C-alpha positions, 0 to 999 in steps of 0.5 A, a space after each residue: 236262898 236265891 232271889 227267886 225262892 226269896 221272892 216266892 216266900 215273900 209273895 206267899 207272905 204278902 200276896 198283895 205286894 208287887 215284888 221284883 228281883 234286881 241285878 246287883 254287881 256285888 252278887 248280894 240278893 236285891 229286891 224291889 218292893 212297892 211303897 205301899 207294901 213295904 211295911 208288910 214285906 219288911 215285917 215278913 222278912 223279920 218275923 217269918 222263921 224261914 226268912 229271919 232277917 233279924 238285923 237291920 245293918 243299914 237304912 239309907 237313900 239314893 237320889 236319882 234326880 232328875 229321873 223319876 221315881 227320884 228316890 230309892 230307900 235302901 234297907 240292908 238286912 242280915 239273917 244271922 242264923 242263915 248267914 245271909 244278906 239282903 238288899 231291899 229297895 223301895 222307889 219313891 216319887 220326888 213329889 211324894 217322897 214318903 214311906 211307912 216307918 220300919 221302927 216297929 220291926 227294927 227299933 234301930 231304924 229310928 235314928 237311921 230314918 231320922 238321918 234319911 229325913 234330915 238329909 234327903 227329906 223323905 218322910 217316914 209315916 208313923 215315925 215315933 220321933 220325927 225331928 232333925 238329927 244332924 242339921 240344926 233345927 232352923 236349917 232349910 232344905 236337905 243337903 244330900 239332894 242332888 238339886 240342893 243349892 251349894 253356894 259357898 261365899 267364902 274366899 279360898 284360903 291358902 296355908 303353909 304347913 307348920 314347920 317348927 325346928 326341934 329347938 322351937 318345939 322344945 321352947 313352945 312345950 316349956 312355955 306351955 308348961 309355965 303357963 299351965 303352972 306345972 
């Protein structure tokens, strides 16, 4: 199914949605969906038999700072029955980076949305477990944002590769065995 036919089916399923086709270098069909209708469009993609995108392969985000809209949430979907893939993108403004959760449609979105929130600061409204996943609870900021301050206060260290002769290696192994008592 090409992008035009897919957009037509989605427009019939969700008449209020603003949809557009997007060019892609990899020839994978790509569509843009507006933020407000994204949950309904994702539901239609999953549950309409003629679409059947039952597998959420990936959910991630892109930070396009300093341009606006700043963020794009990207869903990579697979229809196993039709052997088709689809990329769905949703643009979000930097000042209001929030979107409805996809966990009711694909339960696997739970951890993926937590990762995106943890690293980009994009809020998924209605998410069942909105807590940090990768960063410590007391972490400030979102490390994958392009304006995240990277400050390294550690002096660079240099090192040399460990060069051990065969005799030194055997002696180290024997010494290790003795200390372990075996």
